[in-house]
mmCIF entry with sequence, helices, sheets and N, C-alpha, C, O atoms, coordinates in Angstrom:
data_MODEL
# 
_entry.id   MODEL 
# 
_entity.id                         1 
_entity.type                       polymer 
_entity.pdbx_number_of_molecules   1 
# 
_entity_poly.entity_id                      1 
_entity_poly.type                           'polypeptide(L)' 
_entity_poly.nstd_linkage                   no 
_entity_poly.nstd_monomer                   no 
_entity_poly.pdbx_seq_one_letter_code       MKLADYAIKVRNLQEADRLELVRKEREKQIRLAESFLANVIDKR 
_entity_poly.pdbx_seq_one_letter_code_can   MKLADYAIKVRNLQEADRLELVRKEREKQIRLAESFLANVIDKR 
_entity_poly.pdbx_strand_id                 A 
# 
loop_
_entity_poly_seq.entity_id 
_entity_poly_seq.num 
_entity_poly_seq.mon_id 
_entity_poly_seq.hetero 
1 1  MET n 
1 2  LYS n 
1 3  LEU n 
1 4  ALA n 
1 5  ASP n 
1 6  TYR n 
1 7  ALA n 
1 8  ILE n 
1 9  LYS n 
1 10 VAL n 
1 11 ARG n 
1 12 ASN n 
1 13 LEU n 
1 14 GLN n 
1 15 GLU n 
1 16 ALA n 
1 17 ASP n 
1 18 ARG n 
1 19 LEU n 
1 20 GLU n 
1 21 LEU n 
1 22 VAL n 
1 23 ARG n 
1 24 LYS n 
1 25 GLU n 
1 26 ARG n 
1 27 GLU n 
1 28 LYS n 
1 29 GLN n 
1 30 ILE n 
1 31 ARG n 
1 32 LEU n 
1 33 ALA n 
1 34 GLU n 
1 35 SER n 
1 36 PHE n 
1 37 LEU n 
1 38 ALA n 
1 39 ASN n 
1 40 VAL n 
1 41 ILE n 
1 42 ASP n 
1 43 LYS n 
1 44 ARG n 
# 
_struct_asym.id          A 
_struct_asym.entity_id   1 
# 
loop_
_struct_conf.conf_type_id 
_struct_conf.id 
_struct_conf.pdbx_PDB_helix_id 
_struct_conf.beg_label_comp_id 
_struct_conf.beg_label_asym_id 
_struct_conf.beg_label_seq_id 
_struct_conf.pdbx_beg_PDB_ins_code 
_struct_conf.end_label_comp_id 
_struct_conf.end_label_asym_id 
_struct_conf.end_label_seq_id 
_struct_conf.pdbx_end_PDB_ins_code 
_struct_conf.beg_auth_comp_id 
_struct_conf.beg_auth_asym_id 
_struct_conf.beg_auth_seq_id 
_struct_conf.end_auth_comp_id 
_struct_conf.end_auth_asym_id 
_struct_conf.end_auth_seq_id 
_struct_conf.pdbx_PDB_helix_class 
_struct_conf.details 
_struct_conf.pdbx_PDB_helix_length 
HELX_P HELX_P1 AA1 LEU A 3  ? GLN A 14 ? LEU A 3  GLN A 14 1 ? 12 
HELX_P HELX_P2 AA2 LEU A 19 ? ASP A 42 ? LEU A 19 ASP A 42 1 ? 24 
# 
_struct_conf_type.id          HELX_P 
_struct_conf_type.criteria    ? 
_struct_conf_type.reference   ? 
# 
loop_
_atom_site.group_PDB 
_atom_site.id 
_atom_site.type_symbol 
_atom_site.label_atom_id 
_atom_site.label_alt_id 
_atom_site.label_comp_id 
_atom_site.label_asym_id 
_atom_site.label_entity_id 
_atom_site.label_seq_id 
_atom_site.pdbx_PDB_ins_code 
_atom_site.Cartn_x 
_atom_site.Cartn_y 
_atom_site.Cartn_z 
_atom_site.occupancy 
_atom_site.B_iso_or_equiv 
_atom_site.pdbx_formal_charge 
_atom_site.auth_seq_id 
_atom_site.auth_comp_id 
_atom_site.auth_asym_id 
_atom_site.auth_atom_id 
_atom_site.pdbx_PDB_model_num 
ATOM 1   N N  . MET A 1 1  ? 104.039 84.431 31.494 1.00 0.00 ? 1  MET A N  1 
ATOM 2   C CA . MET A 1 1  ? 103.575 83.591 30.470 1.00 0.00 ? 1  MET A CA 1 
ATOM 3   C C  . MET A 1 1  ? 104.081 82.095 30.691 1.00 0.00 ? 1  MET A C  1 
ATOM 4   O O  . MET A 1 1  ? 105.228 81.918 31.100 1.00 0.00 ? 1  MET A O  1 
ATOM 5   N N  . LYS A 1 2  ? 103.363 81.175 30.464 1.00 0.00 ? 2  LYS A N  1 
ATOM 6   C CA . LYS A 1 2  ? 103.619 79.745 30.725 1.00 0.00 ? 2  LYS A CA 1 
ATOM 7   C C  . LYS A 1 2  ? 104.425 79.243 29.457 1.00 0.00 ? 2  LYS A C  1 
ATOM 8   O O  . LYS A 1 2  ? 104.360 79.755 28.339 1.00 0.00 ? 2  LYS A O  1 
ATOM 9   N N  . LEU A 1 3  ? 105.154 78.216 29.803 1.00 0.00 ? 3  LEU A N  1 
ATOM 10  C CA . LEU A 1 3  ? 106.001 77.593 28.685 1.00 0.00 ? 3  LEU A CA 1 
ATOM 11  C C  . LEU A 1 3  ? 105.111 77.177 27.558 1.00 0.00 ? 3  LEU A C  1 
ATOM 12  O O  . LEU A 1 3  ? 105.486 77.401 26.407 1.00 0.00 ? 3  LEU A O  1 
ATOM 13  N N  . ALA A 1 4  ? 104.005 76.612 27.776 1.00 0.00 ? 4  ALA A N  1 
ATOM 14  C CA . ALA A 1 4  ? 103.133 76.148 26.612 1.00 0.00 ? 4  ALA A CA 1 
ATOM 15  C C  . ALA A 1 4  ? 102.725 77.405 25.851 1.00 0.00 ? 4  ALA A C  1 
ATOM 16  O O  . ALA A 1 4  ? 102.775 77.381 24.622 1.00 0.00 ? 4  ALA A O  1 
ATOM 17  N N  . ASP A 1 5  ? 102.356 78.415 26.445 1.00 0.00 ? 5  ASP A N  1 
ATOM 18  C CA . ASP A 1 5  ? 101.968 79.689 25.782 1.00 0.00 ? 5  ASP A CA 1 
ATOM 19  C C  . ASP A 1 5  ? 103.141 80.231 24.981 1.00 0.00 ? 5  ASP A C  1 
ATOM 20  O O  . ASP A 1 5  ? 102.949 80.686 23.853 1.00 0.00 ? 5  ASP A O  1 
ATOM 21  N N  . TYR A 1 6  ? 104.295 80.197 25.504 1.00 0.00 ? 6  TYR A N  1 
ATOM 22  C CA . TYR A 1 6  ? 105.555 80.627 24.847 1.00 0.00 ? 6  TYR A CA 1 
ATOM 23  C C  . TYR A 1 6  ? 105.781 79.779 23.628 1.00 0.00 ? 6  TYR A C  1 
ATOM 24  O O  . TYR A 1 6  ? 106.154 80.299 22.576 1.00 0.00 ? 6  TYR A O  1 
ATOM 25  N N  . ALA A 1 7  ? 105.572 78.522 23.734 1.00 0.00 ? 7  ALA A N  1 
ATOM 26  C CA . ALA A 1 7  ? 105.737 77.662 22.482 1.00 0.00 ? 7  ALA A CA 1 
ATOM 27  C C  . ALA A 1 7  ? 104.922 78.003 21.330 1.00 0.00 ? 7  ALA A C  1 
ATOM 28  O O  . ALA A 1 7  ? 105.336 78.049 20.172 1.00 0.00 ? 7  ALA A O  1 
ATOM 29  N N  . ILE A 1 8  ? 103.623 78.263 21.757 1.00 0.00 ? 8  ILE A N  1 
ATOM 30  C CA . ILE A 1 8  ? 102.628 78.672 20.657 1.00 0.00 ? 8  ILE A CA 1 
ATOM 31  C C  . ILE A 1 8  ? 103.000 80.012 20.174 1.00 0.00 ? 8  ILE A C  1 
ATOM 32  O O  . ILE A 1 8  ? 102.914 80.197 18.960 1.00 0.00 ? 8  ILE A O  1 
ATOM 33  N N  . LYS A 1 9  ? 103.380 80.933 20.893 1.00 0.00 ? 9  LYS A N  1 
ATOM 34  C CA . LYS A 1 9  ? 103.729 82.299 20.452 1.00 0.00 ? 9  LYS A CA 1 
ATOM 35  C C  . LYS A 1 9  ? 104.988 82.176 19.510 1.00 0.00 ? 9  LYS A C  1 
ATOM 36  O O  . LYS A 1 9  ? 105.034 82.802 18.451 1.00 0.00 ? 9  LYS A O  1 
ATOM 37  N N  . VAL A 1 10 ? 105.906 81.431 19.888 1.00 0.00 ? 10 VAL A N  1 
ATOM 38  C CA . VAL A 1 10 ? 107.054 81.233 19.040 1.00 0.00 ? 10 VAL A CA 1 
ATOM 39  C C  . VAL A 1 10 ? 106.732 80.681 17.699 1.00 0.00 ? 10 VAL A C  1 
ATOM 40  O O  . VAL A 1 10 ? 107.228 81.108 16.656 1.00 0.00 ? 10 VAL A O  1 
ATOM 41  N N  . ARG A 1 11 ? 105.862 79.695 17.784 1.00 0.00 ? 11 ARG A N  1 
ATOM 42  C CA . ARG A 1 11 ? 105.368 78.925 16.519 1.00 0.00 ? 11 ARG A CA 1 
ATOM 43  C C  . ARG A 1 11 ? 104.600 79.979 15.735 1.00 0.00 ? 11 ARG A C  1 
ATOM 44  O O  . ARG A 1 11 ? 104.730 79.991 14.511 1.00 0.00 ? 11 ARG A O  1 
ATOM 45  N N  . ASN A 1 12 ? 103.877 80.790 16.284 1.00 0.00 ? 12 ASN A N  1 
ATOM 46  C CA . ASN A 1 12 ? 103.067 81.790 15.520 1.00 0.00 ? 12 ASN A CA 1 
ATOM 47  C C  . ASN A 1 12 ? 104.024 82.752 14.868 1.00 0.00 ? 12 ASN A C  1 
ATOM 48  O O  . ASN A 1 12 ? 103.794 83.152 13.727 1.00 0.00 ? 12 ASN A O  1 
ATOM 49  N N  . LEU A 1 13 ? 105.087 83.141 15.539 1.00 0.00 ? 13 LEU A N  1 
ATOM 50  C CA . LEU A 1 13 ? 106.069 84.028 14.845 1.00 0.00 ? 13 LEU A CA 1 
ATOM 51  C C  . LEU A 1 13 ? 106.909 83.388 13.781 1.00 0.00 ? 13 LEU A C  1 
ATOM 52  O O  . LEU A 1 13 ? 107.304 84.017 12.799 1.00 0.00 ? 13 LEU A O  1 
ATOM 53  N N  . GLN A 1 14 ? 107.171 82.130 13.999 1.00 0.00 ? 14 GLN A N  1 
ATOM 54  C CA . GLN A 1 14 ? 107.990 81.423 13.005 1.00 0.00 ? 14 GLN A CA 1 
ATOM 55  C C  . GLN A 1 14 ? 107.201 81.009 11.768 1.00 0.00 ? 14 GLN A C  1 
ATOM 56  O O  . GLN A 1 14 ? 107.716 80.988 10.650 1.00 0.00 ? 14 GLN A O  1 
ATOM 57  N N  . GLU A 1 15 ? 105.950 80.686 12.006 1.00 0.00 ? 15 GLU A N  1 
ATOM 58  C CA . GLU A 1 15 ? 105.172 80.209 10.928 1.00 0.00 ? 15 GLU A CA 1 
ATOM 59  C C  . GLU A 1 15 ? 103.919 81.032 10.763 1.00 0.00 ? 15 GLU A C  1 
ATOM 60  O O  . GLU A 1 15 ? 102.819 80.479 10.764 1.00 0.00 ? 15 GLU A O  1 
ATOM 61  N N  . ALA A 1 16 ? 104.056 82.399 10.616 1.00 0.00 ? 16 ALA A N  1 
ATOM 62  C CA . ALA A 1 16 ? 102.965 83.327 10.573 1.00 0.00 ? 16 ALA A CA 1 
ATOM 63  C C  . ALA A 1 16 ? 102.068 82.997 9.310  1.00 0.00 ? 16 ALA A C  1 
ATOM 64  O O  . ALA A 1 16 ? 100.861 83.233 9.353  1.00 0.00 ? 16 ALA A O  1 
ATOM 65  N N  . ASP A 1 17 ? 102.610 82.497 8.283  1.00 0.00 ? 17 ASP A N  1 
ATOM 66  C CA . ASP A 1 17 ? 101.832 82.140 7.077  1.00 0.00 ? 17 ASP A CA 1 
ATOM 67  C C  . ASP A 1 17 ? 101.312 80.749 7.100  1.00 0.00 ? 17 ASP A C  1 
ATOM 68  O O  . ASP A 1 17 ? 100.566 80.353 6.205  1.00 0.00 ? 17 ASP A O  1 
ATOM 69  N N  . ARG A 1 18 ? 101.660 80.026 8.045  1.00 0.00 ? 18 ARG A N  1 
ATOM 70  C CA . ARG A 1 18 ? 101.291 78.569 8.093  1.00 0.00 ? 18 ARG A CA 1 
ATOM 71  C C  . ARG A 1 18 ? 100.552 78.232 9.422  1.00 0.00 ? 18 ARG A C  1 
ATOM 72  O O  . ARG A 1 18 ? 101.132 77.679 10.357 1.00 0.00 ? 18 ARG A O  1 
ATOM 73  N N  . LEU A 1 19 ? 99.274  78.584 9.453  1.00 0.00 ? 19 LEU A N  1 
ATOM 74  C CA . LEU A 1 19 ? 98.425  78.423 10.731 1.00 0.00 ? 19 LEU A CA 1 
ATOM 75  C C  . LEU A 1 19 ? 98.195  76.911 10.881 1.00 0.00 ? 19 LEU A C  1 
ATOM 76  O O  . LEU A 1 19 ? 97.867  76.529 12.004 1.00 0.00 ? 19 LEU A O  1 
ATOM 77  N N  . GLU A 1 20 ? 98.315  76.053 9.962  1.00 0.00 ? 20 GLU A N  1 
ATOM 78  C CA . GLU A 1 20 ? 98.139  74.666 10.188 1.00 0.00 ? 20 GLU A CA 1 
ATOM 79  C C  . GLU A 1 20 ? 99.231  74.109 11.245 1.00 0.00 ? 20 GLU A C  1 
ATOM 80  O O  . GLU A 1 20 ? 98.912  73.337 12.150 1.00 0.00 ? 20 GLU A O  1 
ATOM 81  N N  . LEU A 1 21 ? 100.543 74.573 11.042 1.00 0.00 ? 21 LEU A N  1 
ATOM 82  C CA . LEU A 1 21 ? 101.468 74.226 11.999 1.00 0.00 ? 21 LEU A CA 1 
ATOM 83  C C  . LEU A 1 21 ? 101.272 74.739 13.413 1.00 0.00 ? 21 LEU A C  1 
ATOM 84  O O  . LEU A 1 21 ? 101.583 74.064 14.394 1.00 0.00 ? 21 LEU A O  1 
ATOM 85  N N  . VAL A 1 22 ? 100.752 75.942 13.486 1.00 0.00 ? 22 VAL A N  1 
ATOM 86  C CA . VAL A 1 22 ? 100.379 76.564 14.694 1.00 0.00 ? 22 VAL A CA 1 
ATOM 87  C C  . VAL A 1 22 ? 99.272  75.754 15.382 1.00 0.00 ? 22 VAL A C  1 
ATOM 88  O O  . VAL A 1 22 ? 99.359  75.459 16.574 1.00 0.00 ? 22 VAL A O  1 
ATOM 89  N N  . ARG A 1 23 ? 98.316  75.427 14.679 1.00 0.00 ? 23 ARG A N  1 
ATOM 90  C CA . ARG A 1 23 ? 97.221  74.636 15.327 1.00 0.00 ? 23 ARG A CA 1 
ATOM 91  C C  . ARG A 1 23 ? 97.673  73.312 15.766 1.00 0.00 ? 23 ARG A C  1 
ATOM 92  O O  . ARG A 1 23 ? 97.165  72.807 16.767 1.00 0.00 ? 23 ARG A O  1 
ATOM 93  N N  . LYS A 1 24 ? 98.656  72.661 15.048 1.00 0.00 ? 24 LYS A N  1 
ATOM 94  C CA . LYS A 1 24 ? 99.228  71.352 15.398 1.00 0.00 ? 24 LYS A CA 1 
ATOM 95  C C  . LYS A 1 24 ? 99.950  71.516 16.673 1.00 0.00 ? 24 LYS A C  1 
ATOM 96  O O  . LYS A 1 24 ? 99.839  70.681 17.571 1.00 0.00 ? 24 LYS A O  1 
ATOM 97  N N  . GLU A 1 25 ? 100.723 72.618 16.782 1.00 0.00 ? 25 GLU A N  1 
ATOM 98  C CA . GLU A 1 25 ? 101.558 72.828 17.997 1.00 0.00 ? 25 GLU A CA 1 
ATOM 99  C C  . GLU A 1 25 ? 100.625 72.963 19.212 1.00 0.00 ? 25 GLU A C  1 
ATOM 100 O O  . GLU A 1 25 ? 100.890 72.447 20.298 1.00 0.00 ? 25 GLU A O  1 
ATOM 101 N N  . ARG A 1 26 ? 99.510  73.690 18.966 1.00 0.00 ? 26 ARG A N  1 
ATOM 102 C CA . ARG A 1 26 ? 98.571  73.898 20.108 1.00 0.00 ? 26 ARG A CA 1 
ATOM 103 C C  . ARG A 1 26 ? 97.872  72.565 20.613 1.00 0.00 ? 26 ARG A C  1 
ATOM 104 O O  . ARG A 1 26 ? 97.643  72.357 21.805 1.00 0.00 ? 26 ARG A O  1 
ATOM 105 N N  . GLU A 1 27 ? 97.577  71.737 19.656 1.00 0.00 ? 27 GLU A N  1 
ATOM 106 C CA . GLU A 1 27 ? 96.922  70.426 19.904 1.00 0.00 ? 27 GLU A CA 1 
ATOM 107 C C  . GLU A 1 27 ? 98.099  69.518 20.580 1.00 0.00 ? 27 GLU A C  1 
ATOM 108 O O  . GLU A 1 27 ? 97.789  68.738 21.481 1.00 0.00 ? 27 GLU A O  1 
ATOM 109 N N  . LYS A 1 28 ? 99.290  69.613 20.191 1.00 0.00 ? 28 LYS A N  1 
ATOM 110 C CA . LYS A 1 28 ? 100.225 68.858 20.929 1.00 0.00 ? 28 LYS A CA 1 
ATOM 111 C C  . LYS A 1 28 ? 100.357 69.288 22.398 1.00 0.00 ? 28 LYS A C  1 
ATOM 112 O O  . LYS A 1 28 ? 100.460 68.427 23.273 1.00 0.00 ? 28 LYS A O  1 
ATOM 113 N N  . GLN A 1 29 ? 100.355 70.540 22.676 1.00 0.00 ? 29 GLN A N  1 
ATOM 114 C CA . GLN A 1 29 ? 100.390 71.120 23.888 1.00 0.00 ? 29 GLN A CA 1 
ATOM 115 C C  . GLN A 1 29 ? 99.141  70.681 24.796 1.00 0.00 ? 29 GLN A C  1 
ATOM 116 O O  . GLN A 1 29 ? 99.278  70.452 25.998 1.00 0.00 ? 29 GLN A O  1 
ATOM 117 N N  . ILE A 1 30 ? 97.931  70.585 24.139 1.00 0.00 ? 30 ILE A N  1 
ATOM 118 C CA . ILE A 1 30 ? 96.748  70.217 24.938 1.00 0.00 ? 30 ILE A CA 1 
ATOM 119 C C  . ILE A 1 30 ? 96.924  68.732 25.281 1.00 0.00 ? 30 ILE A C  1 
ATOM 120 O O  . ILE A 1 30 ? 96.659  68.356 26.423 1.00 0.00 ? 30 ILE A O  1 
ATOM 121 N N  . ARG A 1 31 ? 97.376  67.829 24.310 1.00 0.00 ? 31 ARG A N  1 
ATOM 122 C CA . ARG A 1 31 ? 97.566  66.398 24.595 1.00 0.00 ? 31 ARG A CA 1 
ATOM 123 C C  . ARG A 1 31 ? 98.535  66.268 25.775 1.00 0.00 ? 31 ARG A C  1 
ATOM 124 O O  . ARG A 1 31 ? 98.290  65.505 26.710 1.00 0.00 ? 31 ARG A O  1 
ATOM 125 N N  . LEU A 1 32 ? 99.645  67.029 25.718 1.00 0.00 ? 32 LEU A N  1 
ATOM 126 C CA . LEU A 1 32 ? 100.571 66.861 26.767 1.00 0.00 ? 32 LEU A CA 1 
ATOM 127 C C  . LEU A 1 32 ? 99.947  67.272 28.159 1.00 0.00 ? 32 LEU A C  1 
ATOM 128 O O  . LEU A 1 32 ? 100.116 66.575 29.160 1.00 0.00 ? 32 LEU A O  1 
ATOM 129 N N  . ALA A 1 33 ? 99.255  68.380 28.168 1.00 0.00 ? 33 ALA A N  1 
ATOM 130 C CA . ALA A 1 33 ? 98.423  68.693 29.445 1.00 0.00 ? 33 ALA A CA 1 
ATOM 131 C C  . ALA A 1 33 ? 97.511  67.706 29.816 1.00 0.00 ? 33 ALA A C  1 
ATOM 132 O O  . ALA A 1 33 ? 97.387  67.456 31.015 1.00 0.00 ? 33 ALA A O  1 
ATOM 133 N N  . GLU A 1 34 ? 96.766  67.025 28.876 1.00 0.00 ? 34 GLU A N  1 
ATOM 134 C CA . GLU A 1 34 ? 95.809  66.083 29.236 1.00 0.00 ? 34 GLU A CA 1 
ATOM 135 C C  . GLU A 1 34 ? 96.570  64.796 29.792 1.00 0.00 ? 34 GLU A C  1 
ATOM 136 O O  . GLU A 1 34 ? 96.054  64.195 30.734 1.00 0.00 ? 34 GLU A O  1 
ATOM 137 N N  . SER A 1 35 ? 97.650  64.393 29.305 1.00 0.00 ? 35 SER A N  1 
ATOM 138 C CA . SER A 1 35 ? 98.432  63.252 29.678 1.00 0.00 ? 35 SER A CA 1 
ATOM 139 C C  . SER A 1 35 ? 98.889  63.542 31.132 1.00 0.00 ? 35 SER A C  1 
ATOM 140 O O  . SER A 1 35 ? 98.727  62.712 32.026 1.00 0.00 ? 35 SER A O  1 
ATOM 141 N N  . PHE A 1 36 ? 99.478  64.777 31.337 1.00 0.00 ? 36 PHE A N  1 
ATOM 142 C CA . PHE A 1 36 ? 99.937  65.089 32.658 1.00 0.00 ? 36 PHE A CA 1 
ATOM 143 C C  . PHE A 1 36 ? 98.764  64.961 33.723 1.00 0.00 ? 36 PHE A C  1 
ATOM 144 O O  . PHE A 1 36 ? 98.920  64.336 34.772 1.00 0.00 ? 36 PHE A O  1 
ATOM 145 N N  . LEU A 1 37 ? 97.564  65.605 33.377 1.00 0.00 ? 37 LEU A N  1 
ATOM 146 C CA . LEU A 1 37 ? 96.483  65.625 34.374 1.00 0.00 ? 37 LEU A CA 1 
ATOM 147 C C  . LEU A 1 37 ? 95.990  64.100 34.530 1.00 0.00 ? 37 LEU A C  1 
ATOM 148 O O  . LEU A 1 37 ? 95.592  63.705 35.626 1.00 0.00 ? 37 LEU A O  1 
ATOM 149 N N  . ALA A 1 38 ? 96.020  63.382 33.579 1.00 0.00 ? 38 ALA A N  1 
ATOM 150 C CA . ALA A 1 38 ? 95.558  61.894 33.708 1.00 0.00 ? 38 ALA A CA 1 
ATOM 151 C C  . ALA A 1 38 ? 96.542  61.302 34.709 1.00 0.00 ? 38 ALA A C  1 
ATOM 152 O O  . ALA A 1 38 ? 96.109  60.660 35.666 1.00 0.00 ? 38 ALA A O  1 
ATOM 153 N N  . ASN A 1 39 ? 97.799  61.482 34.536 1.00 0.00 ? 39 ASN A N  1 
ATOM 154 C CA . ASN A 1 39 ? 98.733  60.808 35.425 1.00 0.00 ? 39 ASN A CA 1 
ATOM 155 C C  . ASN A 1 39 ? 98.507  61.304 36.825 1.00 0.00 ? 39 ASN A C  1 
ATOM 156 O O  . ASN A 1 39 ? 98.516  60.473 37.734 1.00 0.00 ? 39 ASN A O  1 
ATOM 157 N N  . VAL A 1 40 ? 98.299  62.611 37.100 1.00 0.00 ? 40 VAL A N  1 
ATOM 158 C CA . VAL A 1 40 ? 97.959  63.089 38.512 1.00 0.00 ? 40 VAL A CA 1 
ATOM 159 C C  . VAL A 1 40 ? 96.781  62.478 38.978 1.00 0.00 ? 40 VAL A C  1 
ATOM 160 O O  . VAL A 1 40 ? 96.783  62.081 40.143 1.00 0.00 ? 40 VAL A O  1 
ATOM 161 N N  . ILE A 1 41 ? 95.732  62.323 38.259 1.00 0.00 ? 41 ILE A N  1 
ATOM 162 C CA . ILE A 1 41 ? 94.538  61.765 38.738 1.00 0.00 ? 41 ILE A CA 1 
ATOM 163 C C  . ILE A 1 41 ? 94.745  60.321 39.170 1.00 0.00 ? 41 ILE A C  1 
ATOM 164 O O  . ILE A 1 41 ? 94.336  59.879 40.243 1.00 0.00 ? 41 ILE A O  1 
ATOM 165 N N  . ASP A 1 42 ? 95.421  59.604 38.241 1.00 0.00 ? 42 ASP A N  1 
ATOM 166 C CA . ASP A 1 42 ? 95.699  58.128 38.473 1.00 0.00 ? 42 ASP A CA 1 
ATOM 167 C C  . ASP A 1 42 ? 96.469  57.933 39.798 1.00 0.00 ? 42 ASP A C  1 
ATOM 168 O O  . ASP A 1 42 ? 96.270  56.927 40.478 1.00 0.00 ? 42 ASP A O  1 
ATOM 169 N N  . LYS A 1 43 ? 97.340  58.881 40.164 1.00 0.00 ? 43 LYS A N  1 
ATOM 170 C CA . LYS A 1 43 ? 98.190  58.666 41.403 1.00 0.00 ? 43 LYS A CA 1 
ATOM 171 C C  . LYS A 1 43 ? 97.500  59.000 42.644 1.00 0.00 ? 43 LYS A C  1 
ATOM 172 O O  . LYS A 1 43 ? 98.106  58.899 43.712 1.00 0.00 ? 43 LYS A O  1 
ATOM 173 N N  . ARG A 1 44 ? 96.205  59.416 42.597 1.00 0.00 ? 44 ARG A N  1 
ATOM 174 C CA . ARG A 1 44 ? 95.395  59.704 43.842 1.00 0.00 ? 44 ARG A CA 1 
ATOM 175 C C  . ARG A 1 44 ? 94.883  58.525 44.477 1.00 0.00 ? 44 ARG A C  1 
ATOM 176 O O  . ARG A 1 44 ? 94.206  58.620 45.501 1.00 0.00 ? 44 ARG A O  1 
# 
C-alpha cells in the first residue's frame, strides 16, 4: 500500500460518516501528485 492510499484509508476509517472529508483528502493527494509530476517534467 502506498502512503497516499494509506492516508485515504485512514481518513475513511476516521470519518466514515463524513464522505466529504474523505473526498477532500483524495483531492489533496491528487494535487500533490500532480505537483510532483510537474516538477519532474520541468527538470527534464
